[in-house]
A tleap script that builds the chain and sets N, CA, C and O, in Angstrom:
source leaprc.protein.ff14SB
mol = sequence {
  NMET ARG LYS ARG TRP THR GLU GLU ARG ARG
  LEU GLN ARG GLU GLN ALA ASP TRP ILE VAL
  GLY PHE LEU ARG GLU ASN GLY PRO THR THR
  THR ARG GLU ILE ILE ASP ALA MET LYS ARG
  GLN GLU ILE PRO VAL GLN ALA HIE ILE ILE
  SER ARG ALA LEU ARG LYS SER PRO PHE VAL
  VAL CYS VAL GLU LYS ILE GLU ILE ASP GLY
  GLN GLN GLN SER VAL TRP ALA PHE HIE VAL
  ASP GLU CGLU
}
set mol.1.N position { 58.921 80.986 107.553 }
set mol.1.CA position { 59.692 81.209 106.347 }
set mol.1.C position { 61.111 81.642 106.724 }
set mol.1.O position { 61.299 82.451 107.633 }
set mol.2.N position { 62.078 81.114 106.039 }
set mol.2.CA position { 63.480 81.389 106.344 }
set mol.2.C position { 63.905 82.715 105.729 }
set mol.2.O position { 63.509 83.065 104.617 }
set mol.3.N position { 64.725 83.445 106.489 }
set mol.3.CA position { 65.291 84.681 105.960 }
set mol.3.C position { 66.225 84.364 104.803 }
set mol.3.O position { 66.840 83.299 104.762 }
set mol.4.N position { 66.325 85.291 103.868 }
set mol.4.CA position { 67.211 85.084 102.729 }
set mol.4.C position { 68.673 85.085 103.168 }
set mol.4.O position { 69.458 84.253 102.714 }
set mol.5.N position { 69.037 86.008 104.042 }
set mol.5.CA position { 70.416 86.121 104.512 }
set mol.5.C position { 70.461 85.780 105.990 }
set mol.5.O position { 69.945 86.528 106.821 }
set mol.6.N position { 71.074 84.657 106.317 }
set mol.6.CA position { 71.273 84.330 107.720 }
set mol.6.C position { 72.406 85.210 108.252 }
set mol.6.O position { 73.147 85.821 107.482 }
set mol.7.N position { 72.524 85.262 109.553 }
set mol.7.CA position { 73.587 86.068 110.164 }
set mol.7.C position { 74.962 85.562 109.718 }
set mol.7.O position { 75.864 86.358 109.456 }
set mol.8.N position { 75.117 84.244 109.635 }
set mol.8.CA position { 76.401 83.671 109.214 }
set mol.8.C position { 76.739 84.065 107.775 }
set mol.8.O position { 77.880 84.426 107.486 }
set mol.9.N position { 75.770 83.998 106.881 }
set mol.9.CA position { 76.022 84.385 105.484 }
set mol.9.C position { 76.339 85.874 105.370 }
set mol.9.O position { 77.186 86.272 104.570 }
set mol.10.N position { 75.660 86.691 106.167 }
set mol.10.CA position { 75.918 88.132 106.145 }
set mol.10.C position { 77.349 88.412 106.599 }
set mol.10.O position { 78.032 89.242 105.999 }
set mol.11.N position { 77.814 87.729 107.654 }
set mol.11.CA position { 79.181 87.918 108.137 }
set mol.11.C position { 80.205 87.437 107.111 }
set mol.11.O position { 81.241 88.075 106.921 }
set mol.12.N position { 79.920 86.318 106.452 }
set mol.12.CA position { 80.824 85.819 105.425 }
set mol.12.C position { 80.917 86.804 104.269 }
set mol.12.O position { 81.999 87.015 103.721 }
set mol.13.N position { 79.799 87.408 103.894 }
set mol.13.CA position { 79.793 88.399 102.810 }
set mol.13.C position { 80.612 89.630 103.205 }
set mol.13.O position { 81.356 90.170 102.386 }
set mol.14.N position { 80.477 90.070 104.449 }
set mol.14.CA position { 81.259 91.213 104.933 }
set mol.14.C position { 82.755 90.897 104.895 }
set mol.14.O position { 83.561 91.750 104.522 }
set mol.15.N position { 83.128 89.671 105.281 }
set mol.15.CA position { 84.533 89.283 105.260 }
set mol.15.C position { 85.072 89.252 103.830 }
set mol.15.O position { 86.189 89.702 103.575 }
set mol.16.N position { 84.281 88.722 102.903 }
set mol.16.CA position { 84.703 88.685 101.497 }
set mol.16.C position { 84.840 90.103 100.947 }
set mol.16.O position { 85.784 90.396 100.213 }
set mol.17.N position { 83.905 90.980 101.298 }
set mol.17.CA position { 83.990 92.377 100.863 }
set mol.17.C position { 85.227 93.055 101.449 }
set mol.17.O position { 85.858 93.878 100.785 }
set mol.18.N position { 85.576 92.710 102.699 }
set mol.18.CA position { 86.773 93.284 103.320 }
set mol.18.C position { 88.016 92.873 102.535 }
set mol.18.O position { 88.904 93.693 102.304 }
set mol.19.N position { 88.083 91.604 102.125 }
set mol.19.CA position { 89.234 91.107 101.374 }
set mol.19.C position { 89.386 91.866 100.058 }
set mol.19.O position { 90.490 92.281 99.704 }
set mol.20.N position { 88.283 92.049 99.332 }
set mol.20.CA position { 88.330 92.784 98.062 }
set mol.20.C position { 88.742 94.238 98.310 }
set mol.20.O position { 89.534 94.793 97.550 }
set mol.21.N position { 88.217 94.848 99.353 }
set mol.21.CA position { 88.594 96.222 99.702 }
set mol.21.C position { 90.059 96.335 100.091 }
set mol.21.O position { 90.726 97.308 99.741 }
set mol.22.N position { 90.561 95.338 100.816 }
set mol.22.CA position { 91.974 95.313 101.187 }
set mol.22.C position { 92.850 95.285 99.940 }
set mol.22.O position { 93.843 96.007 99.857 }
set mol.23.N position { 92.482 94.455 98.978 }
set mol.23.CA position { 93.255 94.380 97.731 }
set mol.23.C position { 93.186 95.693 96.960 }
set mol.23.O position { 94.159 96.101 96.327 }
set mol.24.N position { 92.054 96.338 97.016 }
set mol.24.CA position { 91.904 97.621 96.311 }
set mol.24.C position { 92.855 98.658 96.877 }
set mol.24.O position { 93.438 99.445 96.130 }
set mol.25.N position { 93.015 98.663 98.190 }
set mol.25.CA position { 93.865 99.647 98.858 }
set mol.25.C position { 95.336 99.242 98.913 }
set mol.25.O position { 96.217 100.099 98.840 }
set mol.26.N position { 95.608 97.942 99.041 }
set mol.26.CA position { 96.966 97.479 99.331 }
set mol.26.C position { 97.564 96.541 98.296 }
set mol.26.O position { 98.715 96.128 98.438 }
set mol.27.N position { 96.819 96.199 97.267 }
set mol.27.CA position { 97.277 95.192 96.304 }
set mol.27.C position { 98.328 95.725 95.367 }
set mol.27.O position { 98.537 96.937 95.314 }
set mol.28.N position { 98.982 94.887 94.642 }
set mol.28.CA position { 98.857 93.433 94.693 }
set mol.28.C position { 99.554 92.836 95.914 }
set mol.28.O position { 100.605 93.315 96.340 }
set mol.29.N position { 98.956 91.785 96.467 }
set mol.29.CA position { 99.505 91.100 97.633 }
set mol.29.C position { 99.333 89.593 97.477 }
set mol.29.O position { 98.529 89.115 96.677 }
set mol.30.N position { 100.113 88.864 98.267 }
set mol.30.CA position { 100.011 87.407 98.249 }
set mol.30.C position { 98.877 86.959 99.166 }
set mol.30.O position { 98.372 87.727 99.985 }
set mol.31.N position { 98.500 85.713 99.008 }
set mol.31.CA position { 97.482 85.129 99.879 }
set mol.31.C position { 97.950 85.194 101.331 }
set mol.31.O position { 97.159 85.481 102.230 }
set mol.32.N position { 99.225 84.930 101.556 }
set mol.32.CA position { 99.783 84.964 102.910 }
set mol.32.C position { 99.649 86.367 103.528 }
set mol.32.O position { 99.329 86.492 104.710 }
set mol.33.N position { 99.890 87.411 102.740 }
set mol.33.CA position { 99.765 88.781 103.252 }
set mol.33.C position { 98.308 89.126 103.565 }
set mol.33.O position { 98.036 89.862 104.514 }
set mol.34.N position { 97.387 88.608 102.786 }
set mol.34.CA position { 95.955 88.826 103.058 }
set mol.34.C position { 95.584 88.181 104.384 }
set mol.34.O position { 94.883 88.783 105.197 }
set mol.35.N position { 96.052 86.958 104.606 }
set mol.35.CA position { 95.765 86.251 105.857 }
set mol.35.C position { 96.363 86.997 107.046 }
set mol.35.O position { 95.704 87.138 108.076 }
set mol.36.N position { 97.602 87.476 106.922 }
set mol.36.CA position { 98.230 88.246 107.999 }
set mol.36.C position { 97.433 89.505 108.311 }
set mol.36.O position { 97.257 89.849 109.480 }
set mol.37.N position { 96.947 90.199 107.280 }
set mol.37.CA position { 96.157 91.410 107.492 }
set mol.37.C position { 94.838 91.083 108.184 }
set mol.37.O position { 94.386 91.836 109.047 }
set mol.38.N position { 94.221 89.969 107.813 }
set mol.38.CA position { 92.977 89.561 108.471 }
set mol.38.C position { 93.213 89.286 109.956 }
set mol.38.O position { 92.397 89.661 110.799 }
set mol.39.N position { 94.323 88.634 110.269 }
set mol.39.CA position { 94.639 88.343 111.668 }
set mol.39.C position { 94.867 89.631 112.453 }
set mol.39.O position { 94.426 89.750 113.596 }
set mol.40.N position { 95.564 90.606 111.836 }
set mol.40.CA position { 95.796 91.898 112.505 }
set mol.40.C position { 94.486 92.624 112.793 }
set mol.40.O position { 94.365 93.313 113.806 }
set mol.41.N position { 93.507 92.472 111.905 }
set mol.41.CA position { 92.202 93.118 112.077 }
set mol.41.C position { 91.227 92.259 112.892 }
set mol.41.O position { 90.072 92.631 113.099 }
set mol.42.N position { 91.727 91.092 113.351 }
set mol.42.CA position { 90.932 90.145 114.132 }
set mol.42.C position { 89.701 89.662 113.375 }
set mol.42.O position { 88.627 89.493 113.952 }
set mol.43.N position { 89.876 89.445 112.079 }
set mol.43.CA position { 88.838 88.881 111.236 }
set mol.43.C position { 89.093 87.384 111.169 }
set mol.43.O position { 90.219 86.966 110.896 }
set mol.44.N position { 88.069 86.562 111.415 }
set mol.44.CA position { 88.277 85.108 111.351 }
set mol.44.C position { 88.807 84.685 109.981 }
set mol.44.O position { 88.289 85.103 108.946 }
set mol.45.N position { 89.836 83.858 109.990 }
set mol.45.CA position { 90.441 83.378 108.750 }
set mol.45.C position { 89.798 82.029 108.414 }
set mol.45.O position { 90.007 81.031 109.104 }
set mol.46.N position { 89.014 82.030 107.339 }
set mol.46.CA position { 88.357 80.810 106.883 }
set mol.46.C position { 88.689 80.628 105.409 }
set mol.46.O position { 88.417 81.495 104.580 }
set mol.47.N position { 89.282 79.484 105.105 }
set mol.47.CA position { 89.777 79.235 103.749 }
set mol.47.C position { 88.693 79.370 102.691 }
set mol.47.O position { 88.949 79.925 101.623 }
set mol.48.N position { 87.492 78.877 102.959 }
set mol.48.CA position { 86.447 78.934 101.943 }
set mol.48.C position { 85.999 80.360 101.643 }
set mol.48.O position { 85.603 80.658 100.517 }
set mol.49.N position { 86.055 81.232 102.626 }
set mol.49.CA position { 85.680 82.633 102.399 }
set mol.49.C position { 86.763 83.339 101.601 }
set mol.49.O position { 86.459 84.094 100.678 }
set mol.50.N position { 88.021 83.104 101.945 }
set mol.50.CA position { 89.131 83.706 101.199 }
set mol.50.C position { 89.093 83.240 99.750 }
set mol.50.O position { 89.210 84.045 98.827 }
set mol.51.N position { 88.929 81.947 99.560 }
set mol.51.CA position { 88.879 81.392 98.211 }
set mol.51.C position { 87.733 81.997 97.404 }
set mol.51.O position { 87.919 82.387 96.251 }
set mol.52.N position { 86.565 82.073 98.004 }
set mol.52.CA position { 85.404 82.631 97.314 }
set mol.52.C position { 85.644 84.094 96.945 }
set mol.52.O position { 85.328 84.515 95.832 }
set mol.53.N position { 86.199 84.863 97.872 }
set mol.53.CA position { 86.438 86.284 97.602 }
set mol.53.C position { 87.444 86.470 96.463 }
set mol.53.O position { 87.268 87.341 95.611 }
set mol.54.N position { 88.485 85.660 96.450 }
set mol.54.CA position { 89.535 85.815 95.443 }
set mol.54.C position { 89.132 85.268 94.082 }
set mol.54.O position { 89.510 85.836 93.057 }
set mol.55.N position { 88.390 84.200 94.050 }
set mol.55.CA position { 88.064 83.552 92.778 }
set mol.55.C position { 86.747 84.000 92.169 }
set mol.55.O position { 86.595 83.955 90.948 }
set mol.56.N position { 85.800 84.428 92.974 }
set mol.56.CA position { 84.481 84.783 92.452 }
set mol.56.C position { 84.301 86.272 92.167 }
set mol.56.O position { 83.431 86.648 91.381 }
set mol.57.N position { 85.104 87.115 92.789 }
set mol.57.CA position { 84.947 88.555 92.574 }
set mol.57.C position { 85.371 88.930 91.156 }
set mol.57.O position { 86.432 88.508 90.696 }
set mol.58.N position { 84.550 89.722 90.457 }
set mol.58.CA position { 84.933 90.168 89.121 }
set mol.58.C position { 86.055 91.208 89.147 }
set mol.58.O position { 86.593 91.566 88.099 }
set mol.59.N position { 86.405 91.689 90.334 }
set mol.59.CA position { 87.414 92.743 90.458 }
set mol.59.C position { 88.771 92.242 90.929 }
set mol.59.O position { 89.706 93.034 91.051 }
set mol.60.N position { 88.901 90.954 91.195 }
set mol.60.CA position { 90.146 90.392 91.705 }
set mol.60.C position { 90.734 89.448 90.659 }
set mol.60.O position { 90.041 88.584 90.123 }
set mol.61.N position { 92.018 89.629 90.383 }
set mol.61.CA position { 92.706 88.766 89.421 }
set mol.61.C position { 94.017 88.269 90.026 }
set mol.61.O position { 94.650 88.958 90.826 }
set mol.62.N position { 94.407 87.069 89.630 }
set mol.62.CA position { 95.702 86.524 90.013 }
set mol.62.C position { 96.704 87.022 88.984 }
set mol.62.O position { 96.612 86.679 87.805 }
set mol.63.N position { 97.667 87.837 89.429 }
set mol.63.CA position { 98.600 88.443 88.485 }
set mol.63.C position { 99.862 87.617 88.271 }
set mol.63.O position { 100.506 87.721 87.228 }
set mol.64.N position { 100.218 86.790 89.267 }
set mol.64.CA position { 101.375 85.916 89.101 }
set mol.64.C position { 101.427 84.905 90.228 }
set mol.64.O position { 100.696 85.008 91.212 }
set mol.65.N position { 102.301 83.929 90.067 }
set mol.65.CA position { 102.559 82.938 91.116 }
set mol.65.C position { 104.044 83.023 91.439 }
set mol.65.O position { 104.892 82.993 90.547 }
set mol.66.N position { 104.342 83.130 92.733 }
set mol.66.CA position { 105.726 83.221 93.167 }
set mol.66.C position { 105.992 82.123 94.198 }
set mol.66.O position { 105.060 81.521 94.731 }
set mol.67.N position { 107.270 81.872 94.472 }
set mol.67.CA position { 107.634 80.872 95.469 }
set mol.67.C position { 108.258 81.574 96.667 }
set mol.67.O position { 109.216 82.335 96.529 }
set mol.68.N position { 107.697 81.307 97.853 }
set mol.68.CA position { 108.201 81.875 99.099 }
set mol.68.C position { 108.422 80.717 100.067 }
set mol.68.O position { 107.501 79.946 100.334 }
set mol.69.N position { 109.624 80.595 100.587 }
set mol.69.CA position { 109.964 79.519 101.533 }
set mol.69.C position { 109.573 78.149 100.990 }
set mol.69.O position { 109.097 77.299 101.743 }
set mol.70.N position { 109.765 77.929 99.708 }
set mol.70.CA position { 109.471 76.642 99.100 }
set mol.70.C position { 108.003 76.381 98.819 }
set mol.70.O position { 107.641 75.294 98.367 }
set mol.71.N position { 107.142 77.379 99.085 }
set mol.71.CA position { 105.710 77.216 98.827 }
set mol.71.C position { 105.272 78.185 97.743 }
set mol.71.O position { 105.687 79.344 97.721 }
set mol.72.N position { 104.429 77.695 96.846 }
set mol.72.CA position { 103.913 78.557 95.785 }
set mol.72.C position { 102.815 79.452 96.354 }
set mol.72.O position { 101.900 78.979 97.028 }
set mol.73.N position { 102.919 80.739 96.074 }
set mol.73.CA position { 101.941 81.723 96.529 }
set mol.73.C position { 101.379 82.469 95.325 }
set mol.73.O position { 102.109 82.814 94.395 }
set mol.74.N position { 100.088 82.709 95.356 }
set mol.74.CA position { 99.457 83.517 94.314 }
set mol.74.C position { 99.528 84.980 94.720 }
set mol.74.O position { 99.397 85.314 95.898 }
set mol.75.N position { 99.736 85.842 93.744 }
set mol.75.CA position { 99.727 87.283 93.978 }
set mol.75.C position { 98.431 87.812 93.367 }
set mol.75.O position { 98.182 87.641 92.174 }
set mol.76.N position { 97.606 88.458 94.201 }
set mol.76.CA position { 96.283 88.925 93.804 }
set mol.76.C position { 96.271 90.439 93.714 }
set mol.76.O position { 96.973 91.122 94.460 }
set mol.77.N position { 95.462 90.963 92.787 }
set mol.77.CA position { 95.348 92.411 92.618 }
set mol.77.C position { 93.900 92.781 92.319 }
set mol.77.O position { 93.140 91.984 91.771 }
set mol.78.N position { 93.539 93.991 92.686 }
set mol.78.CA position { 92.234 94.544 92.343 }
set mol.78.C position { 92.359 95.111 90.938 }
set mol.78.O position { 93.300 95.847 90.643 }
set mol.79.N position { 91.422 94.773 90.081 }
set mol.79.CA position { 91.509 95.212 88.684 }
set mol.79.C position { 90.114 95.495 88.142 }
set mol.79.O position { 89.195 94.694 88.310 }
set mol.80.N position { 89.971 96.639 87.494 }
set mol.80.CA position { 88.714 96.989 86.843 }
set mol.80.C position { 88.999 97.148 85.359 }
set mol.80.O position { 89.906 97.882 84.967 }
set mol.81.N position { 88.220 96.454 84.534 }
set mol.81.CA position { 88.369 96.602 83.095 }
set mol.81.C position { 87.943 97.999 82.679 }
set mol.81.O position { 86.825 98.428 82.964 }
set mol.82.N position { 88.838 98.704 82.005 }
set mol.82.CA position { 88.513 100.042 81.523 }
set mol.82.C position { 88.275 99.961 80.032 }
set mol.82.O position { 89.185 99.662 79.259 }
set mol.83.N position { 87.051 100.228 79.637 }
set mol.83.CA position { 86.707 100.125 78.221 }
set mol.83.C position { 86.546 101.471 77.598 }
set mol.83.O position { 86.255 101.570 76.406 }
savepdb mol mol.pdb
quit
């Protein structure tokens, strides 16, 4: 019987959690700044993990789009709905 969480999936989940935690502490930041921070922490940069963390997390929102060096960048922030 196969384990529910393979080692690869567990590592991907940890990386996605790190991205959300980074935004909580340092946001709002651009996608480029998130990638730079991952490289500084020696975390593998994988586009599908970054995309999943930014788009699927209920705590991460895109607050604006800006242009840097002719490229459009999204600015992401950690956000909790306060009711």
